[in-house]
C-alpha positions as CSV (number, residue, x, y, z in Angstrom):
1,M,29.1,117.9,45.8
2,F,29.2,116.0,42.6
3,E,26.1,113.8,41.8
4,P,26.8,110.1,41.3
5,I,26.4,109.0,37.7
6,E,26.0,105.5,36.6
7,I,25.2,103.8,33.3
8,N,22.0,101.7,32.9
9,E,23.3,99.0,30.4
10,N,19.8,97.7,29.7
11,S,18.2,100.9,28.6
12,K,21.5,102.6,27.4
13,E,20.8,105.6,29.5
14,L,22.9,107.7,31.8
15,V,21.2,107.8,35.2
16,R,21.9,110.7,37.5
17,G,21.6,110.4,41.3
18,H,18.3,112.2,41.6
19,G,16.6,110.0,39.0
20,E,16.9,112.2,35.9
21,F,17.6,110.2,32.7
22,I,19.7,111.4,29.8
23,K,19.5,109.2,26.7
24,Y,22.3,108.6,24.4
25,E,22.4,106.8,21.1
26,T,25.9,105.4,20.9
27,E,28.5,104.1,23.3
28,I,31.0,106.5,24.7
29,K,34.4,106.0,23.0
30,P,37.7,107.7,23.6
31,E,38.7,110.3,21.0
32,I,42.4,110.1,21.5
33,N,44.3,107.5,19.5
34,I,47.1,106.2,21.7
35,K,49.8,104.6,19.6
36,A,51.3,102.5,22.3
37,D,50.5,101.2,25.7
38,F,51.8,103.9,28.1
39,L,53.5,101.5,30.5
40,E,55.2,99.7,27.6
41,L,56.3,103.1,26.2
42,A,57.7,104.3,29.5
43,K,59.6,101.0,30.1
44,S,61.1,100.9,26.6
45,R,62.5,104.4,26.7
46,R,66.3,104.5,26.8
47,S,69.0,107.2,26.9
48,I,70.4,107.3,23.4
49,R,74.0,108.5,22.8
50,K,74.5,107.5,19.2
51,Y,72.5,109.0,16.3
52,K,72.3,108.2,12.6
53,N,73.9,110.6,10.1
54,E,71.7,113.6,10.0
55,K,72.2,114.1,6.3
56,D,69.8,111.2,5.7
57,N,68.0,111.2,9.1
58,D,67.5,114.8,10.1
59,V,64.9,115.9,12.6
60,S,62.3,118.3,11.1
61,K,61.0,121.5,12.6
62,E,57.6,119.8,12.7
63,Q,58.9,116.9,14.8
64,L,60.7,119.3,17.1
65,M,57.6,121.4,17.6
66,K,55.6,118.3,18.5
67,L,58.1,117.6,21.3
68,I,57.7,121.2,22.5
69,D,53.9,120.8,22.3
70,A,54.2,117.7,24.6
71,A,56.5,119.6,26.9
72,Q,54.2,122.5,27.5
73,A,51.4,120.0,28.4
74,A,53.3,119.1,31.6
75,P,51.9,120.1,35.0
76,S,53.3,123.1,36.9
77,A,52.7,124.7,40.3
78,R,49.6,127.0,40.0
79,N,50.0,126.6,36.2
80,C,53.0,129.0,36.3
81,Q,54.6,127.2,33.3
82,P,58.1,128.4,34.3
83,W,59.9,127.0,31.2
84,H,61.5,128.2,28.1
85,F,62.9,125.9,25.3
86,Y,65.9,126.7,23.2
87,V,66.0,124.5,20.1
88,V,69.5,124.4,18.6
89,K,70.4,123.2,15.1
90,N,73.7,125.0,14.9
91,K,76.9,123.0,14.9
92,K,79.0,125.9,16.3
93,I,76.7,126.3,19.3
94,Q,76.3,122.5,19.7
95,A,80.1,122.3,19.8
96,E,80.2,124.9,22.6
97,L,77.5,123.1,24.5
98,K,79.5,119.9,24.2
99,E,82.5,121.6,25.7
100,C,80.5,123.0,28.6
101,A,79.0,119.5,29.1
102,Y,82.4,117.9,29.7
103,N,82.9,116.9,26.1
104,Q,80.0,114.5,25.7
105,D,80.3,114.1,22.0
106,F,76.8,113.0,21.2
107,I,75.6,116.6,21.9
108,L,77.5,117.7,18.9
109,N,76.7,114.6,16.8
110,S,73.0,114.8,17.2
111,P,70.9,116.6,14.6
112,A,69.4,118.9,17.2
113,C,69.4,119.8,20.9
114,I,66.7,121.2,23.1
115,I,67.9,123.1,26.2
116,I,65.1,123.4,28.8
117,C,65.4,126.5,31.0
118,A,63.5,127.3,34.2
119,D,62.2,130.9,34.5
120,S,62.5,131.2,38.2
121,K,60.7,134.5,38.4
122,R,57.4,132.9,37.4
123,N,57.4,130.7,40.5
124,E,59.1,133.1,42.8
125,S,56.4,135.8,42.4
126,R,53.9,133.3,43.8
127,Y,55.8,131.1,46.1
128,G,59.0,133.0,47.1
129,E,62.2,131.2,47.7
130,R,60.6,127.7,47.6
131,G,59.1,128.5,44.2
132,K,62.4,129.8,42.9
133,N,64.6,127.0,44.2
134,L,62.3,124.0,44.0
135,Y,59.0,124.3,42.1
136,C,60.5,125.7,38.9
137,I,62.9,122.8,38.8
138,Q,60.2,120.3,39.5
139,D,58.0,121.8,36.8
140,T,60.7,121.9,34.1
141,A,61.7,118.3,35.0
142,A,58.1,117.2,34.2
143,A,58.4,119.0,30.8
144,V,61.7,117.1,30.2
145,Q,60.1,113.7,30.8
146,N,57.2,114.6,28.4
147,I,59.8,115.3,25.7
148,L,61.6,112.0,26.3
149,L,58.4,110.0,26.1
150,C,57.0,111.8,23.1
151,A,60.3,111.4,21.2
152,K,60.2,107.7,22.0
153,D,56.7,107.4,20.7
154,M,57.8,109.2,17.5
155,G,60.7,106.8,16.9
156,L,63.3,109.3,18.0
157,G,66.1,108.9,20.5
158,T,67.0,111.4,23.3
159,C,69.2,111.6,26.3
160,W,68.6,113.7,29.4
161,V,71.9,115.5,30.0
162,G,72.3,117.2,33.4
163,A,76.1,117.2,33.7
164,F,77.1,120.5,32.4
165,D,78.4,123.9,33.6
166,E,75.3,126.0,34.0
167,A,77.1,129.3,33.9
168,K,78.9,128.5,30.6
169,A,75.7,127.2,29.1
170,A,73.8,130.3,30.1
171,K,76.6,132.4,28.5
172,I,76.6,130.4,25.2
173,L,72.8,130.8,24.9
174,N,72.8,134.4,26.1
175,L,70.1,133.6,28.7
176,P,68.2,136.2,30.6
177,E,69.4,136.6,34.2
178,D,66.4,134.7,35.7
179,F,66.7,131.7,33.3
180,R,68.4,128.6,34.7
181,P,69.4,125.8,32.2
182,V,68.1,122.6,33.7
183,A,68.7,120.0,30.9
184,I,70.2,119.5,27.5
185,I,68.4,117.0,25.4
186,P,70.1,115.8,22.1
187,V,67.5,114.5,19.6
188,G,67.9,112.3,16.6
189,C,67.3,108.9,15.0
190,P,68.8,106.2,17.2
191,A,71.9,104.4,15.9
192,E,72.1,101.9,18.8
193,D,69.9,99.2,20.2
194,F,67.7,99.8,23.2
195,K,69.5,97.8,25.8
196,P,67.5,96.6,28.9
197,Q,68.5,98.5,32.1
198,H,68.4,97.0,35.5
199,R,65.6,98.4,37.7
200,R,65.3,98.0,41.4
201,P,62.6,95.7,42.6
202,V,59.3,97.4,43.1
203,D,58.9,96.1,46.7
204,E,62.3,97.8,47.4
205,I,61.2,101.3,46.4
206,V,57.6,101.5,47.6
207,T,56.0,101.9,51.1
208,F,52.3,101.7,51.5
209,I,50.8,103.5,54.5
210,N,47.3,102.2,55.1
211,E,44.6,103.3,57.5
């Protein structure tokens, strides 16, 4: 069992439950510099389908790698991390992806696309069919959301595209048999305003079950 720890403000000491004192000289301060309030960041994120001309507003490899870094920090069942990310900056391939995504033009018009794939074998080996059909999708969805929020914080626009032909996308990217494409995310500098979106009232979507 963890010992209770409290701070003695008068003596500036940490007090452990059994009476042991540990002195400290300075106040404890967070080391992470958060650029924006998280709730504000989450609420201000929008799906962007228009991007600025990439000639003057390209997305760098460094920026894309920061998005991948955020993605791999997502939680996953038993830390299986069943994801693989294909970063595409090739107009020929983007054009093919656009076609398999029912001709959503912004996939081609964006400077880059990230295709998130679920490696079902990584979950199946631990959890069987439920891992293969559910957990790997949940895990990769968490990684997608991290990308969207990180991009917003960096001033980039994204859109979570799920409407596409999986088989055609897998063929375009020459995916291994166990890789399932879950999302296509165009990335670029936004060329449209962030329009407020209607959200259902909180009391309509939450149920509290108390003791």
